C-alpha positions as CSV (number, residue, x, y, z in Angstrom):
1,M,40.5,47.6,54.5
2,N,43.7,48.8,52.9
3,G,45.6,49.1,56.3
4,K,45.9,53.0,56.4
5,V,44.3,54.3,59.4
6,Y,44.0,57.8,57.9
7,R,41.5,56.8,55.1
8,S,38.8,54.5,54.2
9,E,37.1,53.8,50.9
10,L,34.4,56.3,50.1
11,T,31.0,55.0,49.5
12,P,27.6,56.6,50.0
13,V,26.2,53.5,51.8
14,S,28.0,54.8,54.9
15,F,25.6,57.6,55.0
16,L,22.8,55.4,56.1
17,R,24.9,53.7,58.8
18,R,25.8,57.0,60.3
19,S,22.2,58.6,60.3
20,A,20.7,55.4,61.7
21,Y,23.3,55.4,64.5
22,V,23.1,59.1,65.3
23,F,19.4,59.7,64.6
24,P,17.6,56.3,65.0
25,E,14.2,57.7,65.8
26,K,14.3,60.4,63.1
27,P,11.7,60.3,60.3
28,A,13.5,58.7,57.3
29,V,10.7,57.9,54.9
30,V,7.2,59.2,54.5
31,Y,4.9,57.6,52.0
32,G,1.3,57.9,52.5
33,G,0.4,56.2,55.6
34,R,3.9,54.5,55.9
35,R,6.5,56.0,58.2
36,Y,9.9,54.6,58.7
37,T,12.5,56.0,61.1
38,Y,16.2,55.8,60.3
39,A,16.5,52.9,62.5
40,E,13.6,51.0,60.7
41,L,15.0,52.1,57.2
42,E,18.5,50.6,58.1
43,E,16.7,47.3,59.2
44,R,14.9,47.0,55.9
45,V,18.1,47.7,53.9
46,N,19.9,45.1,56.2
47,R,17.2,42.5,55.4
48,L,17.3,43.1,51.8
49,S,21.2,42.9,51.7
50,S,21.3,39.7,53.5
51,R,18.8,38.3,51.2
52,L,20.8,39.3,48.2
53,K,23.9,37.8,49.6
54,E,22.2,34.5,50.4
55,A,20.8,34.5,46.7
56,G,24.1,33.0,45.5
57,L,25.2,36.3,43.5
58,S,28.8,37.1,43.1
59,K,30.5,40.3,43.8
60,G,29.8,42.9,41.0
61,D,26.7,41.1,39.8
62,R,23.8,43.4,38.6
63,V,20.5,43.7,40.3
64,A,17.8,45.6,38.4
65,F,14.9,47.5,40.0
66,L,11.8,48.6,37.9
67,C,9.5,50.7,40.1
68,P,8.5,54.2,40.7
69,N,9.5,56.4,43.5
70,T,8.4,54.1,46.4
71,P,10.5,53.0,49.4
72,P,11.8,49.8,47.8
73,L,13.8,51.9,45.1
74,L,15.2,54.0,47.9
75,E,16.1,51.0,49.9
76,A,18.0,49.3,46.9
77,H,20.3,52.5,46.6
78,F,21.7,51.2,49.8
79,A,21.1,47.5,50.1
80,V,22.5,46.4,46.6
81,P,25.8,48.1,46.8
82,A,26.0,46.9,50.6
83,A,25.9,43.5,49.2
84,G,28.7,44.0,46.8
85,L,26.4,44.2,43.8
86,V,25.7,46.9,41.1
87,L,22.2,48.6,41.0
88,V,20.6,49.1,37.7
89,A,17.6,51.3,38.2
90,I,15.4,51.2,35.0
91,N,13.3,53.9,33.5
92,T,9.8,53.1,34.2
93,R,8.5,54.7,31.2
94,L,10.1,52.5,28.6
95,G,8.6,49.9,26.4
96,P,9.1,46.1,26.9
97,D,11.7,45.9,24.1
98,E,13.9,48.7,25.7
99,V,13.4,47.2,29.2
100,S,14.4,43.7,28.0
101,Y,17.5,45.1,26.3
102,I,18.7,46.8,29.4
103,I,18.3,43.8,31.6
104,E,19.9,41.6,28.9
105,H,22.8,44.0,28.3
106,S,23.6,44.7,31.8
107,G,23.5,40.9,32.5
108,A,21.1,41.5,35.6
109,K,20.8,38.3,37.7
110,M,17.6,39.6,39.4
111,V,15.0,42.1,38.9
112,F,12.5,43.5,41.3
113,V,9.5,45.0,39.7
114,D,6.5,47.0,40.7
115,A,3.2,45.1,40.0
116,E,2.1,47.7,37.7
117,L,5.1,47.3,35.5
118,E,5.4,43.7,35.5
119,R,3.8,43.7,32.0
120,L,7.1,45.1,30.8
121,L,8.9,41.9,31.7
122,A,6.8,39.6,29.5
123,D,9.9,38.9,27.3
124,V,12.4,38.6,30.1
125,E,13.4,35.0,30.9
126,D,16.0,33.3,32.9
127,V,16.1,36.2,35.3
128,E,14.8,35.8,38.9
129,K,12.0,38.3,39.5
130,V,10.6,39.6,42.8
131,R,7.2,41.4,42.6
132,I,6.6,44.6,44.5
133,D,3.0,45.1,45.3
134,D,3.7,48.2,47.2
135,T,1.5,47.6,50.2
136,G,4.4,47.5,52.8
137,E,2.6,44.6,54.4
138,A,3.0,40.9,54.9
139,G,1.8,39.1,51.9
140,D,3.5,41.6,49.5
141,P,6.3,39.5,47.8
142,Y,8.6,42.2,48.3
143,E,7.9,42.3,52.1
144,D,7.9,38.7,52.5
145,Y,11.4,38.6,50.7
146,L,12.7,41.2,53.2
147,A,11.2,39.3,56.3
148,E,13.5,36.4,55.6
149,G,16.6,38.5,55.8
150,S,18.7,39.4,58.7
151,P,18.1,42.6,60.4
152,E,22.0,42.8,61.0
153,P,24.5,44.7,58.7
154,V,26.2,42.4,56.1
155,E,29.9,42.2,55.8
156,D,31.6,45.1,53.9
157,V,33.1,43.7,50.9
158,L,34.2,47.0,49.3
159,E,37.8,47.0,48.4
160,D,38.2,50.0,46.1
161,E,36.0,53.1,46.1
162,E,36.4,53.0,42.3
163,E,34.2,49.9,42.1
164,T,31.0,50.3,40.1
165,I,28.1,51.2,42.4
166,S,25.4,51.5,39.6
167,I,24.7,51.5,36.0
168,N,22.4,54.1,34.5
169,Y,21.2,53.8,31.1
170,T,20.8,56.8,28.9
171,S,17.5,57.6,27.2
172,G,18.6,56.1,23.9
173,T,17.1,58.8,21.5
174,T,19.8,58.0,19.0
175,G,20.0,54.3,19.2
176,R,20.3,51.7,21.9
177,P,20.7,53.3,25.4
178,K,24.2,53.2,26.8
179,G,24.9,52.2,30.5
180,V,26.9,54.6,32.2
181,M,28.9,53.2,35.1
182,Y,29.1,55.2,38.5
183,S,31.7,54.5,41.1
184,H,31.2,54.5,45.0
185,R,33.6,57.4,45.1
186,G,32.0,59.4,42.6
187,A,28.5,58.9,44.0
188,Y,29.8,59.8,47.4
189,L,31.3,63.1,46.3
190,S,28.4,63.9,44.0
191,A,25.8,63.4,46.9
192,L,27.9,65.7,49.2
193,G,28.0,68.3,46.3
194,N,24.2,68.1,46.3
195,V,24.0,68.6,50.1
196,I,26.3,71.8,49.8
197,E,24.9,73.3,46.6
198,A,21.2,72.7,47.4
199,G,21.8,74.0,50.9
200,M,20.4,70.9,52.8
201,G,20.7,70.4,56.4
202,Y,19.4,68.2,59.2
203,E,16.0,69.6,58.9
204,T,15.6,68.9,55.2
205,K,12.4,67.3,54.0
206,Y,12.8,66.3,50.3
207,L,9.8,65.6,47.9
208,W,10.6,62.8,45.6
209,T,9.4,64.5,42.2
210,L,12.4,63.6,40.4
211,P,12.6,59.9,39.2
212,M,15.0,58.0,41.3
213,F,15.8,55.8,38.1
214,H,17.2,59.0,36.6
215,C,21.0,59.1,37.3
216,N,20.1,57.5,40.7
217,G,17.8,60.5,41.4
218,W,20.9,62.8,40.6
219,T,22.4,61.0,43.7
220,F,20.0,62.5,46.2
221,P,19.0,59.2,47.7
222,W,22.3,59.3,49.1
223,A,22.4,63.2,49.6
224,V,19.4,63.3,51.7
225,T,20.3,60.4,53.9
226,A,23.7,61.9,54.5
227,I,22.1,64.7,56.6
228,A,19.4,62.5,58.1
229,G,16.8,64.4,55.9
230,T,13.2,62.9,55.4
231,H,12.4,61.3,52.0
232,V,8.8,62.0,51.1
233,C,8.1,59.5,48.4
234,L,5.8,60.2,45.4
235,R,4.6,57.4,43.4
236,K,3.3,59.7,40.5
237,V,4.1,63.3,39.7
238,D,0.9,65.1,40.0
239,S,1.0,68.9,40.5
240,A,-2.2,69.0,42.7
241,R,-0.6,66.4,44.9
242,I,2.6,68.1,45.0
243,W,1.1,71.4,46.2
244,E,-0.8,69.3,49.0
245,L,2.5,67.7,50.2
246,F,4.4,71.2,50.1
247,E,2.0,72.2,53.1
248,A,1.2,68.9,54.7
249,E,4.7,67.4,54.9
250,E,6.5,71.1,55.2
251,I,8.7,70.3,52.2
252,T,11.9,72.3,52.1
253,H,13.5,70.9,48.8
254,Y,12.5,69.1,45.6
255,C,14.2,68.6,42.1
256,A,12.5,68.6,38.8
257,A,13.0,69.3,35.1
258,P,11.6,72.5,33.7
259,T,8.6,70.6,32.3
260,V,7.6,69.5,35.6
261,Q,8.3,72.8,37.0
262,I,6.0,74.4,34.4
263,G,3.2,72.1,35.6
264,I,3.7,73.1,39.2
265,V,3.6,76.9,38.6
266,N,0.6,76.6,36.5
267,D,-1.4,74.3,38.7
268,E,-4.8,75.9,39.7
269,N,-3.6,75.2,43.4
270,A,-0.4,77.4,43.0
271,R,-0.2,80.2,45.3
272,E,2.6,82.1,47.1
273,L,4.1,80.0,49.9
274,E,4.5,81.4,53.5
275,R,8.0,79.7,53.6
276,T,10.5,79.3,50.9
277,I,11.0,76.0,49.2
278,A,14.3,75.2,47.4
279,A,13.7,73.8,43.7
280,V,16.7,72.4,42.0
281,I,16.1,72.7,38.1
282,A,18.0,70.6,35.5
283,G,17.3,68.4,32.4
284,A,16.9,71.3,30.0
285,P,17.8,75.1,30.2
286,P,15.0,76.9,32.2
287,S,13.7,79.9,30.6
288,P,13.9,83.3,32.5
289,T,10.0,83.3,32.7
290,L,9.9,80.0,34.5
291,I,12.4,81.2,36.9
292,G,10.5,84.4,37.5
293,N,7.1,82.3,37.9
294,L,8.8,80.3,40.7
295,T,10.2,83.1,42.5
296,E,6.9,84.9,42.6
297,L,5.5,81.8,44.3
298,N,8.3,81.9,47.0
299,I,10.1,78.8,45.3
300,D,13.7,79.6,45.1
301,P,15.1,78.1,41.9
302,L,18.6,76.7,41.9
303,H,19.7,76.1,38.3
304,V,22.0,73.2,37.9
305,Y,23.3,71.4,34.8
306,G,24.7,68.1,33.7
307,L,24.1,64.7,32.1
308,T,23.7,61.1,32.9
309,E,27.5,60.8,32.3
310,V,28.3,63.2,35.1
311,Y,25.9,61.8,37.9
312,G,23.3,64.2,37.1
313,P,24.3,68.0,37.9
314,I,27.9,69.0,37.7
315,T,27.6,72.8,37.6
316,V,25.5,75.3,39.6
317,N,24.5,78.8,38.9
318,R,24.9,80.8,42.4
319,P,24.5,84.5,42.2
320,G,27.4,86.8,42.9
321,P,27.9,90.0,44.7
322,G,25.4,92.8,43.7
323,F,22.8,90.4,42.4
324,D,20.1,91.5,44.9
325,G,20.2,95.0,43.5
326,L,19.4,93.9,40.0
327,D,15.6,94.1,38.7
328,L,13.8,90.9,38.8
329,E,13.8,90.3,35.0
330,E,17.8,90.7,35.0
331,Q,18.0,88.4,38.1
332,A,15.9,85.8,36.0
333,R,18.1,86.2,33.0
334,L,21.3,85.6,34.8
335,L,19.9,82.6,36.9
336,A,19.0,81.0,33.5
337,R,22.8,80.5,32.9
338,Q,24.5,77.0,33.6
339,G,27.0,78.5,36.1
340,Q,30.3,76.7,36.9
341,G,31.4,73.3,38.6
342,Y,30.1,72.0,41.9
343,V,32.4,72.4,44.9
344,T,33.0,68.6,44.5
345,A,33.8,68.8,40.9
346,D,36.2,70.2,38.6
347,L,35.6,73.5,36.7
348,V,34.1,72.8,33.3
349,R,35.5,74.3,30.0
350,V,34.1,75.5,26.7
351,V,36.3,74.5,23.9
352,D,36.6,74.7,20.1
353,D,37.1,71.7,17.8
354,D,41.0,71.8,18.7
355,M,40.2,71.4,22.5
356,N,41.4,75.1,23.0
357,D,39.4,77.4,25.3
358,V,37.1,79.7,23.6
359,S,37.2,83.4,24.4
360,R,35.3,84.3,27.6
361,D,33.3,87.0,25.9
362,G,29.7,85.5,26.1
363,E,29.5,85.3,22.4
364,T,32.1,82.7,21.1
365,M,30.4,79.3,21.0
366,G,32.1,76.0,21.7
367,E,31.4,72.7,23.5
368,I,31.2,72.1,27.2
369,V,33.7,69.5,28.4
370,M,34.2,68.1,31.9
371,H,36.5,65.7,33.8
372,G,37.3,65.0,37.4
373,N,35.5,63.5,40.4
374,M,32.0,63.8,39.1
375,V,32.5,62.1,35.6
376,G,31.3,58.5,35.1
377,K,33.7,55.7,34.5
378,G,32.5,55.1,31.0
379,Y,29.9,53.0,29.3
380,F,29.5,49.5,30.4
381,E,30.5,46.9,27.7
382,N,30.9,49.6,25.1
383,E,34.6,50.6,24.7
384,E,34.1,52.3,21.5
385,A,31.4,54.7,22.8
386,T,33.6,55.4,25.8
387,R,36.6,56.2,23.7
388,E,34.6,58.7,21.5
389,A,32.7,60.4,24.3
390,F,35.8,60.7,26.7
391,E,38.4,61.4,23.9
392,G,41.4,63.5,25.2
393,G,40.6,62.7,28.9
394,W,37.6,65.0,29.0
395,Y,33.9,64.2,28.6
396,H,32.4,65.8,25.5
397,S,28.8,66.8,26.3
398,G,27.7,67.8,22.9
399,D,26.2,71.0,24.3
400,V,27.1,74.2,22.5
401,A,27.8,77.1,24.9
402,V,29.4,80.3,25.5
403,W,31.8,81.3,28.2
404,H,31.1,84.6,30.1
405,P,33.7,87.0,31.5
406,D,32.7,86.0,35.0
407,G,33.6,82.3,34.2
408,Y,30.0,81.0,34.1
409,V,28.9,79.0,31.0
410,E,25.6,79.3,29.3
411,I,24.2,76.8,26.8
412,R,23.1,78.0,23.6
413,D,21.9,74.6,22.1
414,R,22.8,71.1,21.7
415,S,25.1,70.8,18.7
416,K,22.4,69.0,16.6
417,D,19.8,71.5,17.4
418,V,21.7,74.7,16.2
419,I,19.7,76.1,13.3
420,V,22.1,77.5,10.2
421,S,20.0,80.0,8.3
422,G,21.7,81.8,5.5
423,G,24.9,81.3,7.1
424,E,23.8,82.6,10.6
425,N,23.7,80.5,13.6
426,I,20.3,80.6,15.5
427,S,20.0,79.1,19.1
428,T,16.9,77.4,19.5
429,I,17.0,78.1,23.3
430,E,17.2,81.8,22.7
431,V,14.0,81.6,20.5
432,E,12.3,79.3,23.0
433,Q,13.0,81.5,25.8
434,T,11.7,84.6,23.9
435,I,8.3,82.7,23.2
436,D,8.0,81.7,26.7
437,Q,7.7,85.3,27.7
438,H,4.5,85.5,26.0
439,P,1.7,85.6,28.5
440,A,-0.3,82.9,26.8
441,V,2.5,80.4,26.4
442,M,3.1,77.5,28.8
443,E,6.1,75.9,27.0
444,A,7.6,76.0,23.5
445,A,10.1,73.9,21.3
446,V,12.0,75.3,18.3
447,V,13.5,73.1,15.6
448,A,14.9,73.8,12.1
449,I,12.7,73.4,9.1
450,P,14.0,73.3,5.5
451,D,13.8,76.5,3.5
452,E,14.6,76.9,-0.2
453,K,16.2,80.3,0.3
454,W,17.9,80.1,3.6
455,G,18.5,76.5,3.8
456,E,16.9,76.3,7.3
457,R,14.4,78.4,9.3
458,P,13.0,78.1,12.8
459,K,9.7,76.6,13.5
460,A,8.0,76.8,16.8
461,F,5.7,74.3,18.6
462,V,3.7,75.8,21.2
463,T,1.6,74.6,24.3
464,L,-0.6,77.3,25.5
465,K,-1.8,77.8,29.1
466,K,-5.1,76.5,29.8
467,G,-7.9,79.1,28.8
468,Q,-5.4,81.1,27.0
469,E,-5.3,82.0,23.2
470,A,-2.8,83.1,20.7
471,T,-2.4,83.1,16.8
472,E,0.5,82.0,14.8
473,Q,1.1,85.6,13.5
474,E,1.0,86.9,17.1
475,I,3.8,84.6,18.3
476,I,5.9,85.6,15.3
477,D,5.3,89.3,15.7
478,F,6.0,89.0,19.5
479,C,9.4,87.4,18.7
480,K,10.2,90.0,16.1
481,G,9.7,92.8,18.7
482,K,12.3,91.1,21.0
483,I,15.0,89.4,19.0
484,A,16.6,89.8,15.6
485,R,13.8,89.3,12.9
486,F,15.8,86.5,11.2
487,K,15.6,84.5,14.3
488,A,11.8,84.7,14.6
489,P,10.0,81.6,13.8
490,A,8.8,81.2,10.2
491,A,6.0,79.1,11.4
492,V,4.0,78.1,14.6
493,E,2.2,75.0,15.4
494,F,0.1,74.7,18.6
495,G,-0.3,71.5,20.7
496,E,1.2,69.2,23.2
497,L,5.0,68.5,22.9
498,P,6.4,65.0,22.6
499,K,8.6,64.2,25.7
500,T,10.9,61.6,26.9
501,S,10.2,59.5,29.8
502,T,12.3,62.0,32.1
503,G,10.2,65.1,30.8
504,K,12.7,66.4,28.1
505,V,11.1,67.7,24.8
506,Q,11.9,65.2,22.0
507,K,13.0,67.8,19.5
508,F,14.2,64.9,17.2
509,V,10.4,63.8,16.8
510,L,9.5,67.2,15.8
511,R,12.6,67.7,13.6
512,D,12.3,64.3,11.8
513,R,8.6,65.0,10.9
514,E,9.5,68.3,9.3
515,W,12.5,66.8,7.3
516,A,10.6,63.7,6.3
517,G,11.8,62.9,2.8
518,Q,14.6,65.5,2.9
519,E,18.1,65.3,3.9
520,K,18.8,67.2,7.2
521,R,22.2,68.9,7.1
522,V,24.6,68.0,9.9
523,H,26.3,70.8,11.5
């Protein structure tokens, strides 16, 4: 305590204390046959916290969790920081080398690991491990570990809300992953921002389709708990199972990247829902086609945008006056923009190389930069990367965007993905969204390929819907009929798209293959 009666240090750990006090019998967690009330969830968290305190760890030590979207990882989001420790939630789809690096780099003193993922720790030594069999019953090492803890709350040791609550490692597509440090204050405000922007309330039933290891589940473990919502845990993302749970658990909200949303709308069980479900979309720009498909199923798409460095989403696209009077195609086009800052964040800017704002004409391109309450503290044990990414007091996203007259921003590409063909800039996102309009296409990715005359030309990689057919020339001609001919792909290849562990298309894999043996020009 700082002795000031008009304030206390902000921490999302407090959300569980309040919800368990006010709504002790309310359902907190649903996971198969397991059901925990808020009183029971709090007791489990208390037991884990007390065991961690007894483990001889010092304040600020890191504790890693390597498990899917199961109750233990949800519990860790409260128990670890309550014990004065720092949570490191590890991507479950990484390889042993990457997992070992994260544990070593973070200096984790303990790691809790799901039994199915224990093989990823084969090279990890000198770190205490607790296996999670995911049974919820006695005999499960994790459950036995909790059973020895105290059901009473541990002593609060938070002295400053700027202390680190978690470290989230980036996907590491261009080198070793970097650990982004989140603060208690930032996590608190980000969680409340999600409550407000996603329109969640005390009757929220949230389905865990988004990995909790990804930006701490965009801070939704804390957000859902803040309004005593129900966490419906899902061990594995499966579209058919998702449609079952939509009905069986009366889901009101879920979050997912476009690639997961595409699977949901194209599942054979997809049908128009009797009641609306809110779907928060981020991770990559959703196409107007996908937004339209969700709307037709009575799934209300909320497009947000962000990065690991900003607690997940930091901007939101909320329609303005007159939106309902537009035709559905125009609505979908406008909803595909990235919008503006959360109510708990500062407004984002689009700037040129000299950090001057670009014209708000919807055409002049620049880089999106952010600062304020929802920007991470920097990279753990990496001052050079922190200095570069946060130069000038703003976080540099690397996303190329335009600024519209209404103040909303719209991503045109990642800086490394922009195609320069004969001196003309081509947005791969624009080409992808055009291809997505073809009725046979499920999803597409566009990258630059070398061209003797133009330097670079677009090439499209396309996944078709089940049972649908299309030819290369058909896709090319379709694009030429909708966008400038020079933007149309010069070639089309059909098949599955390579993706990161969080569902993002790995354009660098496609690009590197096409440029093998040649030097790719850096823009």
